[in-house]
C-alpha positions as CSV (number, residue, x, y, z in Angstrom):
1,M,48.3,133.3,168.6
2,A,48.6,132.5,164.9
3,G,48.1,128.8,164.3
4,K,47.4,127.9,167.9
5,R,45.5,124.7,168.4
6,V,42.7,124.9,171.0
7,L,40.7,121.9,172.1
8,I,37.4,122.2,174.0
9,V,35.9,119.4,176.0
10,G,32.1,119.8,176.0
11,G,29.7,122.2,174.4
12,V,26.4,123.8,175.7
13,A,26.7,127.2,177.4
14,G,30.4,127.3,178.5
15,G,32.2,125.3,175.8
16,A,30.2,126.5,172.8
17,T,30.4,130.1,173.9
18,C,34.2,129.8,174.4
19,A,34.6,128.3,170.9
20,A,32.6,131.0,169.1
21,R,34.4,133.8,171.1
22,L,37.8,132.3,170.2
23,R,37.0,132.5,166.5
24,R,35.8,136.1,166.7
25,L,39.1,137.0,168.4
26,D,41.4,134.9,166.2
27,E,40.7,133.9,162.6
28,N,43.8,131.7,162.4
29,A,43.4,129.4,165.4
30,E,42.4,125.8,164.9
31,I,39.5,125.1,167.2
32,V,38.1,121.6,167.8
33,V,35.1,120.8,170.2
34,F,34.6,117.3,171.5
35,E,31.1,116.4,172.7
36,R,30.3,112.9,174.0
37,G,26.5,113.4,173.3
38,Y,24.6,113.9,170.1
39,Y,24.2,117.7,170.5
40,V,26.8,120.4,170.9
41,S,24.6,123.3,171.8
42,Y,21.1,123.1,173.1
43,A,18.9,124.9,175.7
44,N,19.0,122.5,178.6
45,C,17.0,125.0,180.8
46,G,14.1,124.2,178.4
47,L,14.1,120.5,179.0
48,P,11.3,120.3,181.6
49,Y,9.1,122.3,179.2
50,F,9.9,119.9,176.4
51,V,8.8,117.0,178.6
52,G,5.6,119.0,179.4
53,N,4.8,119.6,175.7
54,V,5.0,123.4,176.3
55,I,7.9,123.2,173.8
56,E,6.5,120.7,171.3
57,R,9.4,120.3,168.9
58,E,12.9,119.2,169.8
59,S,14.3,121.4,167.1
60,K,13.3,124.5,169.1
61,L,15.9,123.5,171.8
62,L,18.8,123.2,169.4
63,L,20.8,126.4,169.4
64,A,23.6,125.5,167.0
65,S,24.6,122.4,165.0
66,P,28.0,121.1,164.0
67,D,27.2,122.2,160.5
68,L,26.6,125.8,161.7
69,F,29.8,125.8,163.7
70,R,31.7,124.6,160.6
71,E,30.1,127.0,158.1
72,R,29.8,130.1,160.2
73,F,32.8,129.9,162.5
74,R,35.1,127.3,160.8
75,I,35.1,125.3,164.0
76,E,35.2,121.5,163.9
77,V,32.7,119.8,166.2
78,R,33.0,116.1,166.9
79,V,29.9,114.8,168.5
80,R,29.9,111.3,170.0
81,N,33.6,111.7,170.8
82,E,34.5,111.6,174.5
83,V,37.8,112.9,175.9
84,I,38.8,110.2,178.4
85,G,42.3,111.3,179.4
86,I,44.7,114.2,179.5
87,D,48.5,113.9,179.0
88,R,49.7,117.2,180.4
89,R,53.3,116.5,179.8
90,S,52.9,116.0,176.1
91,R,49.9,118.3,175.9
92,C,47.6,115.7,174.3
93,V,44.1,114.4,175.1
94,V,42.9,110.8,174.6
95,V,39.6,110.6,172.8
96,R,37.2,107.7,172.4
97,D,34.8,107.5,169.6
98,V,31.6,106.5,171.5
99,D,30.0,104.5,168.6
100,S,33.1,102.6,167.4
101,G,35.1,102.4,170.6
102,R,38.2,103.6,168.7
103,E,40.7,105.6,170.8
104,Y,43.0,108.3,169.4
105,R,45.1,111.2,170.6
106,E,45.0,114.9,169.7
107,S,47.5,117.6,170.7
108,Y,46.7,121.0,172.0
109,D,48.3,124.4,172.7
110,A,45.4,125.3,174.9
111,L,42.8,123.1,176.4
112,V,39.4,124.2,177.7
113,L,37.3,121.8,180.0
114,S,33.6,122.3,179.9
115,P,32.3,118.8,181.0
116,G,29.3,120.2,183.0
117,A,27.7,118.6,186.0
118,A,26.0,115.2,186.5
119,P,22.7,114.7,188.3
120,V,22.9,113.2,191.7
121,R,22.0,109.6,191.6
122,P,22.6,107.9,194.9
123,A,23.4,104.2,195.2
124,W,20.0,103.4,196.7
125,P,18.3,100.0,196.5
126,G,16.4,99.8,193.2
127,I,17.9,102.9,191.7
128,D,18.3,101.2,188.3
129,L,14.8,99.9,188.0
130,P,13.1,100.9,184.7
131,G,11.1,104.1,184.9
132,I,13.6,106.1,187.1
133,Y,15.1,109.0,185.3
134,T,17.3,112.0,185.8
135,L,17.1,115.1,183.5
136,R,20.3,116.5,182.2
137,T,20.5,116.1,178.4
138,L,18.2,116.3,175.5
139,A,18.4,112.5,175.2
140,D,17.1,112.3,178.8
141,S,14.1,114.3,178.0
142,E,13.4,112.2,174.9
143,D,13.6,109.0,177.0
144,I,11.2,110.5,179.6
145,R,8.7,111.5,176.9
146,D,8.9,108.0,175.3
147,W,8.3,106.3,178.7
148,I,5.3,108.5,179.4
149,E,3.7,107.7,176.1
150,A,4.6,104.0,176.1
151,K,3.4,103.4,179.6
152,G,0.5,105.8,179.8
153,V,1.9,107.3,183.0
154,R,-0.8,108.5,185.4
155,R,1.3,108.8,188.7
156,A,4.8,110.3,189.1
157,V,7.1,110.9,192.0
158,V,9.5,113.8,191.8
159,V,12.4,113.3,194.3
160,G,13.7,116.8,195.0
161,G,11.9,120.1,195.6
162,G,14.4,122.5,194.1
163,F,14.1,124.5,190.9
164,I,14.3,121.5,188.5
165,G,12.1,119.3,190.6
166,L,9.4,121.9,190.8
167,E,9.6,122.7,187.1
168,M,9.3,119.0,186.3
169,A,6.3,118.6,188.7
170,E,4.5,121.5,187.1
171,N,5.1,120.1,183.6
172,L,4.0,116.6,184.6
173,V,0.8,118.1,186.2
174,R,0.3,119.9,182.9
175,R,0.3,116.4,181.2
176,G,-2.5,115.3,183.5
177,M,-0.5,113.3,186.1
178,E,-1.0,112.9,189.8
179,I,2.3,114.1,191.3
180,T,4.0,113.4,194.6
181,I,7.1,115.5,195.5
182,V,9.5,114.0,198.1
183,E,12.0,116.5,199.5
184,A,14.5,115.7,202.3
185,A,14.7,119.3,203.5
186,E,11.9,121.0,205.5
187,Q,11.2,123.4,202.7
188,V,10.9,123.6,198.9
189,M,13.4,125.6,196.9
190,P,16.3,125.2,199.4
191,L,18.2,128.1,197.8
192,L,15.6,130.5,199.4
193,D,15.3,131.3,203.0
194,A,12.6,129.2,204.7
195,E,10.0,132.0,205.1
196,M,10.3,133.1,201.5
197,A,10.0,129.5,200.3
198,E,6.8,129.2,202.3
199,Y,4.9,131.2,199.7
200,V,6.1,128.7,197.0
201,R,5.2,125.7,199.3
202,R,1.6,126.9,199.6
203,R,1.2,127.2,195.8
204,V,2.8,123.9,195.1
205,A,0.8,122.1,197.8
206,S,-2.4,123.3,196.2
207,K,-1.4,121.9,192.8
208,V,0.1,118.4,193.5
209,A,-1.4,115.4,195.1
210,R,1.2,115.2,197.8
211,L,4.1,117.4,199.0
212,H,6.2,115.3,201.4
213,L,8.8,117.4,203.1
214,G,11.5,116.6,205.7
215,D,11.8,113.0,204.7
216,G,13.9,112.1,201.7
217,A,13.7,109.1,199.4
218,A,15.8,106.0,200.4
219,G,15.0,103.3,197.9
220,F,12.8,101.9,195.2
221,E,10.9,98.7,194.6
222,A,8.9,97.1,191.8
223,G,5.2,97.6,192.5
224,A,2.7,94.8,192.4
225,D,0.7,96.7,189.7
226,G,3.7,96.8,187.4
227,G,4.8,100.3,188.6
228,L,7.3,101.5,191.1
229,V,7.2,102.1,194.9
230,V,9.3,105.0,196.4
231,R,10.4,104.3,200.0
232,T,11.4,107.2,202.2
233,A,13.9,107.3,205.1
234,A,11.0,107.4,207.5
235,G,9.2,104.4,206.0
236,E,6.6,106.1,203.9
237,R,5.7,104.5,200.5
238,F,4.5,106.2,197.4
239,G,3.4,104.4,194.2
240,A,4.4,105.7,190.8
241,D,4.6,104.8,187.1
242,L,7.5,107.3,186.7
243,V,10.2,108.6,189.0
244,I,12.2,111.8,188.3
245,L,15.4,112.3,190.4
246,A,16.0,116.0,190.8
247,M,18.3,116.3,193.8
248,G,20.9,118.6,192.4
249,V,24.1,118.0,190.4
250,R,27.7,117.3,191.1
251,P,30.7,118.7,189.0
252,E,32.0,116.3,186.4
253,N,35.6,116.4,187.7
254,Q,36.9,112.9,186.9
255,L,38.9,114.0,183.9
256,A,40.5,116.9,185.7
257,R,41.1,114.9,188.9
258,A,42.8,112.1,186.9
259,A,45.0,114.7,185.2
260,G,46.2,116.0,188.6
261,L,44.5,119.4,188.4
262,D,43.5,121.2,191.6
263,I,40.0,120.3,192.8
264,G,38.2,122.6,195.3
265,R,36.5,121.8,198.6
266,C,33.1,121.6,196.9
267,G,34.4,119.2,194.2
268,G,34.7,121.7,191.4
269,I,37.8,122.3,189.3
270,R,39.7,125.2,190.9
271,V,40.3,128.1,188.6
272,D,41.7,131.7,188.8
273,E,39.9,134.8,187.7
274,T,40.9,134.2,184.1
275,M,39.4,130.6,184.3
276,R,42.8,129.1,184.1
277,T,43.4,125.9,186.1
278,S,46.5,124.9,188.0
279,D,48.0,123.9,184.7
280,P,48.8,127.1,182.7
281,A,47.8,125.5,179.4
282,I,44.3,124.3,180.6
283,W,41.2,126.4,181.3
284,A,37.9,125.3,182.7
285,V,34.4,126.8,182.6
286,G,30.8,126.1,183.4
287,D,29.1,123.8,185.9
288,A,32.3,121.8,186.6
289,V,34.3,124.7,188.1
290,E,34.4,126.2,191.6
291,I,33.9,129.9,191.8
292,R,33.9,132.7,194.4
293,S,30.9,134.6,195.7
294,R,31.3,138.3,194.8
295,L,30.1,139.3,198.3
296,T,31.7,136.8,200.7
297,G,34.6,135.6,198.7
298,R,33.7,132.0,199.6
299,W,34.2,129.2,197.0
300,G,31.2,127.4,195.8
301,L,29.3,125.9,192.9
302,M,26.9,127.8,190.7
303,P,25.4,125.5,187.9
304,L,23.7,128.3,185.9
305,A,23.9,129.1,182.2
306,G,24.6,132.8,182.7
307,P,27.8,132.4,184.6
308,A,28.9,129.6,182.3
309,N,28.4,131.8,179.3
310,R,30.5,134.6,180.8
311,Q,33.2,132.2,181.9
312,G,33.5,130.9,178.3
313,R,34.1,134.4,177.1
314,V,36.7,135.1,179.8
315,A,38.6,131.9,179.0
316,A,38.6,132.7,175.3
317,D,39.9,136.2,176.0
318,S,42.6,134.8,178.3
319,I,43.7,132.2,175.7
320,C,44.0,135.1,173.2
321,G,46.1,137.3,175.5
322,R,43.3,139.7,176.3
323,R,43.0,141.1,179.8
324,S,39.7,139.8,181.1
325,R,38.5,138.4,184.4
326,F,35.6,136.6,185.9
327,A,34.7,138.6,189.0
328,G,32.6,135.8,190.7
329,V,28.9,135.2,191.1
330,Q,26.0,136.7,192.9
331,G,23.7,133.7,192.4
332,T,21.0,135.6,190.5
333,A,18.3,133.0,189.6
334,V,14.6,132.7,188.8
335,C,12.1,129.9,188.7
336,G,8.5,129.9,187.6
337,V,6.2,127.2,189.1
338,F,2.4,127.0,188.9
339,G,2.0,130.6,188.0
340,L,4.3,131.9,190.7
341,T,7.7,133.4,190.2
342,A,10.5,133.1,192.8
343,A,13.8,134.9,192.2
344,L,16.9,135.8,194.2
345,T,20.2,137.6,193.9
346,G,23.2,138.0,196.2
347,E,23.4,136.3,199.6
348,T,20.6,134.8,201.6
349,E,20.3,134.9,205.4
350,K,21.4,131.2,205.4
351,T,24.6,131.9,203.4
352,L,25.5,135.0,205.4
353,E,25.2,133.1,208.6
354,S,27.2,130.1,207.4
355,A,29.9,132.5,206.2
356,G,30.1,134.0,209.8
357,I,28.8,137.4,208.7
358,G,26.7,138.9,211.4
359,D,26.5,142.6,210.7
360,F,23.5,142.4,208.4
361,R,19.8,143.2,208.8
362,T,16.7,142.2,207.0
363,V,13.5,144.0,205.9
364,Y,10.4,142.6,204.3
365,V,7.9,144.5,202.1
366,H,4.8,143.3,200.4
367,P,3.8,145.8,197.7
368,G,1.8,145.4,194.6
369,H,3.6,144.8,191.3
370,H,1.8,147.9,189.9
371,A,-0.4,150.8,191.1
372,G,-3.1,149.5,193.4
373,Y,-5.8,151.6,191.7
374,Y,-5.2,149.9,188.4
375,P,-7.0,146.6,188.0
376,G,-5.0,143.4,188.5
377,A,-2.2,144.4,191.0
378,K,-0.4,141.3,192.3
379,T,1.5,141.2,195.6
380,I,5.3,140.8,195.5
381,H,6.7,139.4,198.7
382,M,10.3,140.8,199.0
383,K,13.1,140.3,201.4
384,L,16.1,142.6,201.3
385,L,19.4,142.0,203.2
386,F,21.8,144.8,203.8
387,R,24.9,145.6,205.9
388,E,23.9,147.5,208.9
389,P,26.7,150.1,209.3
390,D,26.6,151.5,205.8
391,G,23.5,150.0,204.1
392,L,25.5,148.0,201.5
393,V,23.0,145.8,199.6
394,L,23.8,142.1,200.2
395,G,20.9,140.2,198.7
396,A,17.3,140.0,197.9
397,Q,14.6,137.4,197.4
398,A,11.1,137.9,196.0
399,V,8.1,135.8,195.3
400,G,4.9,136.7,193.4
401,E,2.8,136.3,190.3
402,E,3.9,139.3,188.3
403,G,6.9,141.7,188.1
404,V,9.2,139.7,190.4
405,E,12.1,139.1,188.1
406,R,12.3,142.7,187.0
407,R,12.8,143.9,190.6
408,I,15.4,141.3,191.4
409,D,17.2,142.2,188.2
410,V,17.4,145.8,189.4
411,I,18.8,144.8,192.7
412,A,21.2,142.4,191.0
413,M,22.6,145.4,189.1
414,A,22.7,147.4,192.4
415,I,24.8,144.7,194.0
416,E,27.1,144.6,191.0
417,S,27.6,148.3,191.4
418,G,28.2,148.2,195.1
419,A,25.0,150.2,195.8
420,T,23.5,150.8,199.2
421,V,19.9,150.9,200.4
422,F,20.0,154.7,199.9
423,D,20.6,154.1,196.2
424,L,17.6,151.8,196.1
425,E,15.3,154.4,197.7
426,E,16.4,156.9,195.1
427,V,16.6,154.8,192.0
428,E,14.4,156.1,189.2
429,L,12.4,153.3,187.6
430,C,9.7,153.1,184.9
431,Y,6.2,154.2,186.1
432,A,2.8,153.9,184.6
433,P,-0.1,152.4,186.5
434,Q,-0.1,149.2,184.6
435,Y,3.6,148.6,185.1
436,G,4.5,149.9,188.6
437,S,4.0,152.6,191.2
438,A,5.4,156.0,191.8
439,R,7.3,154.3,194.6
440,D,8.3,151.0,193.1
441,A,8.7,147.8,195.1
442,V,12.5,148.4,194.9
443,N,12.1,151.9,196.2
444,M,10.0,150.6,199.1
445,A,12.4,148.0,200.1
446,G,15.2,150.6,200.0
447,M,13.2,153.0,202.1
448,A,12.4,150.4,204.7
449,A,16.1,149.5,205.0
450,A,17.3,153.1,204.9
451,N,15.0,154.0,207.8
452,V,16.8,151.3,209.8
453,V,20.3,152.5,208.9
454,R,19.4,156.1,209.6
455,G,18.1,155.2,213.0
456,D,14.5,156.3,212.2
457,V,13.2,153.0,213.4
458,G,14.5,149.9,215.1
459,L,13.8,146.4,214.0
460,A,12.5,143.6,216.1
461,E,13.0,140.1,215.0
462,W,10.1,137.7,215.0
463,S,12.4,135.1,216.6
464,E,12.6,137.4,219.6
465,M,9.0,136.9,220.4
466,E,9.8,133.5,221.9
467,S,12.1,134.8,224.6
468,G,11.8,138.6,224.6
469,D,9.9,140.8,227.0
470,G,8.5,143.2,224.5
471,F,4.9,144.5,224.6
472,L,3.3,143.3,221.4
473,L,1.1,146.0,219.8
474,D,-1.0,145.3,216.8
475,V,-2.1,148.5,215.0
476,R,-4.3,146.8,212.4
477,E,-8.0,147.5,212.2
478,V,-10.3,145.5,214.4
479,D,-11.8,143.4,211.6
480,E,-8.3,142.5,210.3
481,V,-7.3,141.3,213.8
482,R,-10.5,139.4,214.2
483,E,-9.8,137.5,210.9
484,S,-6.2,136.8,211.6
485,P,-5.2,137.4,215.3
486,I,-1.7,137.2,216.7
487,E,-1.7,135.5,220.1
488,G,-0.7,137.8,222.9
489,A,-0.9,141.1,220.9
490,V,-2.9,144.1,222.1
491,N,-4.9,145.8,219.4
492,I,-4.9,149.6,219.1
493,P,-5.6,150.6,215.5
494,L,-3.2,153.2,214.1
495,G,-5.8,155.9,213.8
496,Q,-6.6,155.6,217.5
497,L,-3.0,155.3,218.8
498,R,-2.3,159.0,219.6
499,G,-5.3,159.1,221.9
500,R,-4.6,155.8,223.6
501,V,-0.9,155.9,224.3
502,S,-1.7,156.0,228.1
503,E,-2.7,152.3,227.7
504,L,0.9,151.3,226.8
505,P,3.6,150.5,229.4
506,R,6.5,153.0,229.3
507,E,8.7,150.6,231.2
508,R,8.6,148.0,228.4
509,E,9.8,148.0,224.8
510,I,6.9,148.2,222.4
511,W,7.0,145.8,219.4
512,V,4.7,146.9,216.7
513,V,3.0,144.9,214.0
514,C,0.5,145.5,211.2
515,R,-0.4,143.7,208.1
516,A,2.7,144.4,205.9
517,G,4.9,146.7,208.0
518,R,4.0,150.2,206.8
519,R,1.5,151.2,209.5
520,S,3.7,149.7,212.2
521,Y,6.5,151.9,211.0
522,Y,4.2,154.9,211.3
523,A,3.2,153.8,214.8
524,C,6.9,153.5,215.8
525,R,7.5,157.0,214.7
526,V,4.6,158.2,216.8
527,L,5.7,156.3,219.8
528,T,9.4,157.1,219.8
529,Q,8.6,160.8,219.5
530,Q,6.5,160.5,222.6
531,G,9.3,158.9,224.6
532,F,8.5,155.2,224.1
533,R,11.0,152.6,223.1
534,A,9.5,151.1,220.0
535,R,10.6,148.6,217.4
536,N,9.0,147.5,214.1
537,L,8.3,143.8,213.3
538,S,9.3,144.0,209.6
539,G,6.8,142.7,207.1
540,G,4.0,142.5,209.5
541,Y,1.4,139.7,209.7
542,R,2.2,138.6,206.1
543,T,5.8,137.7,207.1
544,Y,4.7,136.3,210.5
545,E,2.3,134.0,208.6
546,A,5.1,132.8,206.3
547,L,7.4,132.2,209.2
548,C,4.8,130.0,210.8
549,G,4.8,127.8,207.8
550,G,8.5,127.6,207.4
551,E,11.4,126.8,209.7
552,G,10.3,129.7,211.8
553,A,7.2,127.8,213.0
554,R,8.7,128.0,216.5
555,V,7.9,131.7,216.4
556,C,4.2,130.9,216.3
557,A,4.4,128.4,219.2
558,K,4.5,131.0,221.9
């Protein structure tokens, strides 16, 4: 390794991490980082909050400067220098000085590509009108702030209802704007399953002027009042002084593609577990690469800072001859919007179905984030996915106001360890009344799933209500049913069930529902031990209500 010359294309999470790790492993290597922008290392996840003035000073977002890299790590960083070509045969890159236009060549022994991903910006009519922005770099956030202040923006349209779109909407509302969100999908946060995203939809709809779903933007026009008009595919028109495009990102693969490196089906640079590309002298990390799911083995894209950071370390290890591997991703992510937190890890129902994996089941629980007797307990809506034969944990999603990310982090570690639902029901977590319950939300999800795997209770799917012949039994109290009835259900409160089983048909399967799924489980145990065929509708009315608002609305049409 002595004297090896390593060139790194791009900074931020992947490239900057790789550079620093390389220096820690080898004091003698020559390391040069090329960054086409002004900043080599900054917190791009904080950009929406800089626009919203939550983070007031730009300097707070700067993690490391070229001076710091030079003084602390003896790494040369060349900002405003863009690598525009790779000559693999001679192991050289072609670099263009952005300000002067001068081009020059630099040789390498090892090359690391960390170009990131570019925001989706379709070739729609009017896409280049002033006032239409994407958010990727610190310079983008500066431009948006300048536009807001110069134009006195009152109305904004956010195109896209994913994580970045919702974070931007929240921050623009914080600045006193009237916000319209336009999303082509039928739900917000498309990473989540529809019924879990429904909890987010309700909160967002209560905070913005308009939430327009199922109809994407299709073009832009200059407005008569000097602003902009956003046109949708269905012909709707929304006025705005500012438009934010937040429809996702695409890997920056042009440099790699031009060099003849392998590109995956999803458009990312194809790498092995050491982050090495199809050229043995070139590695790639970050949002530009295609990586495998730890659970399904499928290739995909995961533009998150955590995986990029780990990939940078693995690439550095590999260049230095260390045995290190990137094992893939689980897709652990979290987003806060309007006081609500949504988080997920592992596979969703959508991704499992698209991968052709059918031997999984789902349970829902709705516990408080701490003991109910202690003031201020907030509900966590949680969905747990597991493999039916052995209870292997496959994924989880949760939405709530408090304690959500802690529970998802626990389940992320469980998936990392190959844990089962039996491990979740037994895991020992912190308990004090202001922090949790003696049976934590994670324990409760594990118990609900373990009951299914053991055969203590069968699950009925809400989608079966449309075509099934089950007898729907609601074991909530009478006043609960009066306030939120379920059409077609017969109400026998749990406390009266043992004395009224004669009212139930023994020739039909009993599908049992309550408010959140616990009392219906108790009822199923009573009924099965008295010879009935009974199944639990997991998550109870709270899940039923969410399904009615999401893609599962057909369930409520019966």
